[in-house]
N, C-alpha and C positions, 0 to 999 in steps of 0.2 A: 883184649884178652882178660879173662877173669882171674884175679889173684885170690887165693884162698887164705892168704896171710894179710890181715888188715888190722884187727883189733889188738888190744894189749895182750890177750891170752891166745892169740893166733887163730881163732876160729871165726868164721864168717857166716856160718849157716844160721845162727840165731837172728842176725840182722835180716837175712832174706826171709825167714819164717815170719817175723813180726811185720815186715814190710809187705809180704804177700797177703797176710790177713787184712792189713789196712786197705790195700787196693781192692780186695774182694768186697769189703764193707762199703767203700765209696761207690763202686759200680752198682752194688745192690740199691743204695740210696737213689742213684740216678734213675734206675729202672722203675722204682716205686713211685717217684715223684714226677715222672714224665707227663702224667695226665693233668698235672696242676698248671701246665704252661701252654695251654691250647690257644691262648690269645696273647696279644702284645702286653696287655695289662698284667696278665698272669705271668708271662715270661719275665718281664722287667721288675714287677713289684709283688708278685704272689698275691695279686688282687688287693693289695694294701691291707692285708689282714695279719701281718706278722706280729707275734706277741713280744713282750719285753725281754724274755730270756733269749729267744732266738736273735732278736735285733741286737741285743747287747753283745752276744758272742760273735755275731757277724761283724760288728763294728771293731771289736778287739782283735779278731783274727785278721781282719784287713789291715789294721794299724801295724801289727807286729809281724813282719815278714822275715824270711831268712836273712835279708840284708841287715836287719837289726841284730839277730842272734850271731851271725857270722862276721859281718863287716863292722857295724858300729860297736858292738860289744867287744870285739877283738881289738880294734884300733884305739878306741877311747879308753878301754880297760887297760891297755898297755901304756898309753900316754898319761892317763889321769889317775889310775888306780881306783880307790874307793870313791873319789869325787865323781866318777862317771855315773854313780847311782843317782845323783841329782838330776840327770837327764830323765831317768825313769820316773822320778818323783814329779818332775814337770809334766811329763806325758800323762801321768795319772790325774793331776789336779787341773791342768790347763787343757791338754789335748783331749781329755776324756770327760771329766766331771763338768768343767765349765762349758765345754762344747755342747754337751747334752742339755744343760740348764738354759743356756743362752739361745741355742739354735734349733733344737729338736722340735719343740711345739710350734714355733713360728713357721718353720719349714713345712711341717705337716699341714698346717692350716692354709698357708699361702699357695703351696703347690696344688692342694686340693681345690681351692677357690679358683685359681688360674688355669687348672687342668694342665699343668706343666709336668712333663715326664722326664726332662733332662735339665741340667743346669743352664745350657744355652737357651733352651725353650723358656725357662724361668726368666732369664734376662730379656728375651724377646717380648714376652707378655707383660712383665713387670715394668719395663721401660718403653714399651710400645715402639720397638725398633727391630725390624726383621734382619737388618744387617749385623747387628751385634751378635745375633745367633750364629751367623756364618763366621764371624771373627773369633768368637769364643770357641766354637766347635773345632776350628782349625788348630787353635792353640792347644786344646785338650788332646786331640789326636796326635799332633806332632810330638808333644812332650810326654805323653803316657806310653808311647811305643818304646822309647829307650828305657824308660823306667821298668817296663815289663821285661825287656831283654836282660836288664841287669839282675833281676830276680832269678832268672834262669842261670846266669853265670855264677851267681853266688852259691847256688846249690851244687854246682859242678865240683867244687873243692871238697865238700864233705862226702860226696858220693865216691870220689876217687880214693879218699882216705879210708872210708868205712867199709866199702864194698869191693874196692879194687877194680872198678870198671871205669872206662873212659867217660869223661864228663859229657860227651856227646850222647851217650846212652841215657844218662841222667836227664838231660834236656828233653830227649824224645819221650821218655816215660812220663815225665812231668807234664809235657805238652799234651800227650795223648790222654792221660787221665783227666786233666783239667778240661780239655775239649769235650770229652765224653759226657761228664756229668753236667757241664754247662749247657751243651747242645740239647741234651735230653730233658733236663729239669728246670733250666733257667734259674731265676733268683730263689725260688723256693728250695730247689736242690742245693744251692749254695748256702742257704741259711741252715738247712739240716746238717750238711757236711761241716759248715763252720762251727756248729755246736759240738759235733763230734771232735773236730780238730781242736777246738778250744779246750775241751776236757783233756785231750792228749797234751796240749801245750802246757796246761797248768800242772798236770802230773809230771810231765817230763822235766820242766824247769825246776820244780821243787825237789824231785829225786836227784837230779844232777847236782844242784847246789849242795845238798846234804852229803852226797857221795864225795864231792871234791873237798868239802870241809873236813871229812873224816880221813882223807888220805894223809900220809906222813908229811908231804910237802906243806900242808896247811895245819894239820893237827889242831883244828878248831881255834881256840884263843891264841895259840902260839903264832900261827900264820897271820891272823888278823892283827895281832899286836905288832908284827913286823911291818905290815902295811901302814898302820897308824904311825909308826916310828919314822917312816920315810916322808919328808915334807912334800915330795912330789906325788906321793901315792895315798896320802891320808884323805879322810872324808872332807876336810876343809881345803878348798882349792887354794893354790898358791897364787897370791895377788901380785907377786914381784915379776917383772918382765926380765927374762934372761939377758945377760950382758951381750951386747952386739946384736940383739934381736929387735923386731918391731912390736908394736902393740898387738899385732895379729898373732904373735907367738905367746901371749900372756895366757896362762892356764885358766884363771878366773874368767877372763874375757871370753875365751873359747867355750867354756861351759855355759855361760849365760847365752851366748849365741846359739849353741846347740839346743838348749832348752827351748828357746824361742822358736827356732826353725822347726823342730820336730813336734812341738806342742801346738803353737798357733797355726802351723802349716795345715793341720787337719781341718781348720775352719774354712779353708777354701778349696779342698780337694774334692772333686766330684764323686769319686768312689766311696768316700766316707759320708758325705752329705746324702748320698743315695739311700742310706739306711734309714734316714728320717722320713723320706718320701713314703716308704713302704710300711712303717710301723702302724699298728692297729688303731690306738687311741691314746688319750692323755694318761690314762692309768698305766698303759704299757710303757709310755715314755718315762714316767716316774720310776717304775720298776727297772727299766732298762738303764737309767742313769746310775742307779746304785750298783747293779750287777756289773755293768761295764767298767765302773771305777774300781771295783774289787778285782776284776779280771786284769785290768791294767796294772794295779798295784802288785799282783803276784807275778805276772808274766813280764811286764816292762821292767820293773825294779829288779826282778830276779835275773833277767838277762844281763843287765849292766853289772849287777853284783857278781854274776858268774864271770863276766869279762874282767872285773877288777882283780881276780885271783890269778890271771894269766902269768904275771911276772914270777909267781911262785913255782910255776911248772915249766915255763919255756924261757930259755936264756937269751935267745935272739929271734928276730923276726925272720921266719923261713923265707929264703929267696927274696927278702926285702918286701914281701907281700903280706900286708896286714890281714887279708882275708884268710890266710892259712893258719893264723894263730889259734883260733878256736878249734878247728878240726885237728890240729896237731895236739892240743891239750887233751881233748876228750878221747882221741883214738889211742894215744900212748898211755893213758892212765885209767881208762874205764873198761869194765868187762864187756863181752860181746852182747849179752842180753840187754844191758842198759844202753849200749851203743845203738842197738836196734830201736829202742824207744826214742832216743835222741834223734836218730835218723828220721823217724816218722814225725817227730815234733817239728823238725826243720822243714820236712816235706809238706806237712800240714800248713805251716805258716806261709810257705811259698804258694801253695795251691789256692788258699783263701785270697791272698793278695792278687794273684794272677786272674782268678775268676772275677774279682771286683773290677780290675783294670779292663779286662776284656769286655765285660758287660757295659761299663761306662763308655768305652770307645765305640763299640758296635752300635749301641743305642744312639750315640751322637751322630754317627754316619747315617743310620736308618731314619731316625726321627727328624734330625736337624738338616741333614743334607738331602737325602732322597725324597722324603715326604715334604720337606720345607721348600725345596727349590727345583727338584726334578719332576716329581709326579705327585702333586698335592692331593689328587683324588685316589691315590693308591689304597686298595682295600686292606683291612686289618690282617686278613689271612696272608696276603703277600708280604706285609711288613713283618709278620711273625716268622715267616720262612727266611726273609732277608737278614733279620737280626741274628738268627741262629747261624746262618752261613757266615756272616761277618765275624761272629765270635770265633769260628774255626779259623777264618783268615787271619784275624788279629793274633791268635795263639800261634799259628804257623809262622807268620812273619817275625814275631818276637823270638821264636825258637831259632829261626834261621840266622837272625842278627846275632843272637847269643853264640851260635856255633861258629860263625865266621869271625866273631870278635872284632867288629868294626870299631876302630878307634873313635870315630866321631860319635858313635852311639854311646860309648862309655863316657865321653865328655858331656854329652847332652844329658845323660842320666844324672850326673853330678849336680846339674842345675834344675832338673825337671820339677822337683818338689817345690823349690823356692819360686820358680818362674810361674807355675800354675797358681800357687797360693797367692803370690804377689799380684797377679793379674786379676784374680777373682775375689779376693778377700774383702776389699772395700765395697765393690758393687753388691756383693752378696749380703754382707752384714748390714750395711746401710739400707739396702733394698728391703730387708726384713723389718727394720725398725723406724726408718725415717720417711715421712711423706714427701720430703723435699728431694729425695734421691731421684735422679733423672739420668737419661741416656748420656748426657755430656760427661757427667762424672764417671760413668761406667766406661765409656770409651777412653777417657783420660787415664784411668787406672791401668787398663790393658796396655795402652801405648807407652805410658811412662814406665811400667814395669819391664817391658821388653827392651826399650831403649836404655834404661838404667842398667839392666843386666849386662848388656854388651859393653857399655861404657865402663862399668866397674871391673869387668873381666880384664879389659885391656889396661885400664888405669892402675889397678892393684898389681897386675903382673909387672908393669914397668917399675912401680914403687918398690916392690919386694926385691926384684933383681938388681936395681940400682942401689938399694940400701946395702946389698952385699958386695957392691963395688963393680958390678958388671955393666955392660953396655948391650942390652938385649935387643934382638930383632923383634918384629911384630909377632911372629910365630912363637918365639920363646916367651914373650910377655903374655900372650894369650893362653899358653899352656900353664904358666905359673898362676895366672888369674883364675883358671878353672879350679885350682886347688883351694881357692877361697870361697867355694860355692855356698857353704853355710852362712857366712857373713853376708854375701851378696843376696841370698834369699831373704834374710831378715831385713836388710835394708829395703828391698823391694816390697815386702809386706808392710813395713812401716810407711813407706811412700804411698802405697795404695790407700791406707787408712787416713793419710793426711790429704792427699791430692783429691780423692773422691768427694769429700764434703765441700772442699774449697771450690771446686769446679761446679758442683751442684748449686752452690749459692750464686756463683758468677753467671750461670745460665738458667737461673730459677724460672724466669718468665719465658724465655725463648724455647726451652726444652721441657717445660712442665708436663707432668703426666696428667691425663684427663681426670676431672673430678669424679666421673662415674667409676673409674677404676679404683681410685683412692677410697671412695665410699664402700666399695665392694671388699677390699682387702684390709682396710683400716677402719673397722666399725667404730663410730664415735661413742656410743653409749654402752655397747656390749664389750666385754673383755675378749681378748684373743684366745678363744678356746674351741675345742673340737665340736662342742654341741652347737655352736653358732653355724658351723659349716653344715651340720646335719639339718638344721632348721631351714637353711637356705634351699 
């Protein structure tokens, strides 16, 4: 049932009007760009001719989904106050600027030289091992699916609060719109829509922050002064561990962990690395690095700064659910017209992330599974059709999982970011820079990360519950351990960066990559630049 009373002023039609205009624009873009995706290369990479502006906005829009605006900003803003802004700063400097400077050019050069279209295919050709492609493709598909489902669930709360409709309708609208423009236009359509969505995100977060600061609860300097006066909410994280708690409850420790997880995690996520495959040239990379960093500074830092103000507007966590903090704050305090803009902001953030996840997963199944193992001689036309269909399937399955709210999916989502980054970060980074990187180190990273994740979930669960004086069962310990997924993710990423080079050295002779390949991707006399690839 549609409720007409949702926003602070009791009107809901402005939200629907703004949302309707947004949907019309997105569908128009999908129809206009459909001719740009007639081949697999066009569908997946827009023929590798994407400029710096579009690539930068595509990277940023994929980075910051509704999970950040609703879930992370709400939970960490409530618990850490202004200190949560450090997460956004880390995302800007490490997850964006450093990622572009360290990874973008090398990724473009190597994937072009190796003719690799996905991360598993890059691993296969870089390490001369067909089975690592299967192993990594399975990991990507299994853990990106719950991540995608969680994005749908995150949007449900804001739709219920802002438009008064059931979250199921939100999921169906989001899935239908994402599927439409992704199916019709592929990656080129996503870059155009990401650019539009990125502008909406910038305008939306800036206007929202200024409106909240101007409300009586904040009154600009007065509210900020109150936050600075509270030792648990000030900009300087509290380094003292609460009495009776473990190191896992230390505020400073948690912020460092969250900065590392959400920033370095981008270095191993296939949907973010994909943006470097498709970028046009080195000049576009330099431009994209600057633009993407500015985007991250405004949107990422702005989101966490918005979350830091929650304690001034909300007195308790609604129903014990942190995901309802941000919706409660904005719906109860902002006018309908602005609420419509925020609704589109969150919807845009979710759509861009979902499109990137769907494209990564469907391309993995098509290129790595179907063409790699089932029908190697499949023509490009068939692959183009299959990848489109699989995009629809991935979107549909994610939507169903979000609607039925499978508990296992929610638990897996909590770990998906850290698991994927932990498995692939070492093999990917060392594969770009080290001639000594080999398949033994890559396998070791994936296996170690998966095993370490399970061991830490159980071990930390027992540690936490026993520290509280309990005698937990395996199920209770497992559930408690899932709650420490940020810490687990950081440990697995660190393990990947340590294990990979050690095993590379141990198996340097037995698993060495052929000299012909190394000469191809690591030119001795010429620097790693795009002109070299063109000359080849």
